[in-house]
N, C-alpha and C positions, 0 to 999 in steps of 0.2 A: 479218265482223261481229265486233266485240270487245265485251267487257263493260265497262261504265263504272260506277264507284261514285259515288253521289251524296253530296256533303258536306252538312253541316247547313244550309248556306246555299242548297242546291238546285242548285249548280253540279255539273258532272260532271268527273271527273278520271280519268285512266287508272289501272289497278290498280297497287299498290305494287310487285308482282313481275310483270314481263312474262311469265314462264313460266306464270303462272296465268290469262292471258287466254284466252278461248274461241277455238277455232280458227276461221279464216275459212271460210265455206261457199262453194265455187265453184259457179257455175251456178245452176240452180234449187234449191229446197230439197233438202237432202241426203236421199237415200232415196226410195223409191216404195212406198207401202203396198200397191199392187196386186200386187207380186211375192209378198207374203205371203198376201194375201187371195184372189186369184184361184184358186189350186189347190184350196182348200177349197170355193169356189163351184163350180168345175168338177166335182169328184168328187161332191159332193152332188147337183148338177143331173143328171149322168149317171145316178146311182143312181135318182133320182126319175123321170126319163124312162123308164128301163128298167122300173121298176115299173108305170108308167102304160101302156106299150105291151104289157104282158103277159108280160114275161120271167119273172116270178114270179106266182103266183095273186093275185087282188085281195085275198084275205084276208091276204096278207103285205105289205100296204102299209107297215107299220112297218119293213120291211127296209131302207129307205133312211135311216132315222133316224140310225144310228151312223156313217154315211158322210158326213163333211164337215160343216161348220158354216157356214151363211149367217146367222149371228147371230140376230136377232129372229125371222125367219121359221122357221128350223129349230127353234129352241127352242120357239116357240109351236106349231109343227106336232107336235113330239114330245109336248108336253103334251096336245094335242088327241087324237092317235092313241092314246097310252097311256091317257089318261083315258077315252076312249070304249071301248077294248077291255078295260079293267079296271074299268069302271063306277065310276071315282073321283068323278064328278060327279053320279051318280044320274040321268043323262039316259036316258030310256027309248029303246028301239030306234026307236020312231016319231019321236022328236025328234032322233035322231042326224043325220038328213039335214039338218034345219033348222040344226043346230049347224054342220055342215060348210059349208052355204051362207053362214051368217053369217061364219065364218072366211074363206072364199074371197072374199066380197064386201069385207070389211074390208081384206084384203091387196091386192085388186085396186085399190081406191080409193087406198090408200097408194102402191102401185107406180106408178099413173098419175101421182100427184103427183111422185114421184121422176123419172119419165120426162120430165115437163114441165121439171123442174129441170135436165135434161141438154141441153136444146136449145142451149145456148151452148158445149157441149163438142164435141169431134170426133164426127162422126156415128156411129162404131162404138159409143160409149157409149149414145147414144140408141137404136140398133138393139137392143142387148142388153136394155135396159129395155122397149122396145116388144114384143119377143118374149116377155118375162116377162108383160107385160100380156095378150098373146094367149093364152099358155098358161093363165094364171089364169082368163081368160074361158072358154076351152074346158073346163077342168076344172069350173068352176062350172056351165056348161051341161050337162055330162055328169052332174053330181050332181043337178041339178034334173030332168033328163029320164031319169035312170037309163040313160044311153047309153054303152055300152062303146066305140063308134066315136068319140064325141067325146072320151072319156078317152084313147084311143090317139092321136088328133090332138093333144091336149094334150101327151102324152108325146113325140111327135115334135117338137113345138115346143120343149119343154124341151131336147131334144137339140140343136136348132138354137141356142138361146141358150147352151148349154154350149160349142158350137163357136165362137161369137163370143167367149165368155170365153177359150177357148184362144188365139184370135188376139190378143186384148188382152194376155194373159199373155206370149205370144211377143214382142210389141212391147215390153212393159215389161222383160222379161228381156234383150232385145237392148240396150236403153239401159243397163240395170244392168251389163252386161258390156262396155260401151265401144262398142257398135255404134249403128247408126241405128235410130230407131223405124220400125215398119211404117206404111204409109199408113193413117190412121184416118178420113179424110174430113173435109170442111169442116163446121163447125157448121151446124145448121138455121137458127139465128138468129145474126146477127153483132153 
């Protein structure tokens, strides 16, 4: 791909100095953002999964916040946890559970939407989002029912989607270093 300068009459002509032309990109788009984003996704997911399965006390749920960033989710989760534990929002203790339910329901709906958007991608991408859906549902149900066993099930599901994230990272890293991608499965929809 080279850059072309448009003249005043709308026609395109090559740049005056060939050395200023943009380099040609070989193969698919240069670079793969998953190589940068997946490690943060993985480490944050592992931390949250270990918090949910009881590696630290439930009162230390904020321990997973500084570990990794999954963009909007982690930032909103940080505000939720810090806001509730420091009473930033003036939410009473009795309303805290409802606030958590609202947060989890909103994210569950959003991630289900993202899951549906992955149906034309290789199956491994759909799997990671489907596992995120299951984890959010389990944590939501554990919040509604005050169930530590459902929270632990959610935590183990988080660790499963972290493992799929590791697999996706290894595939992307293999390609980035000149190797072949790992098998990711055929898309659900063609």
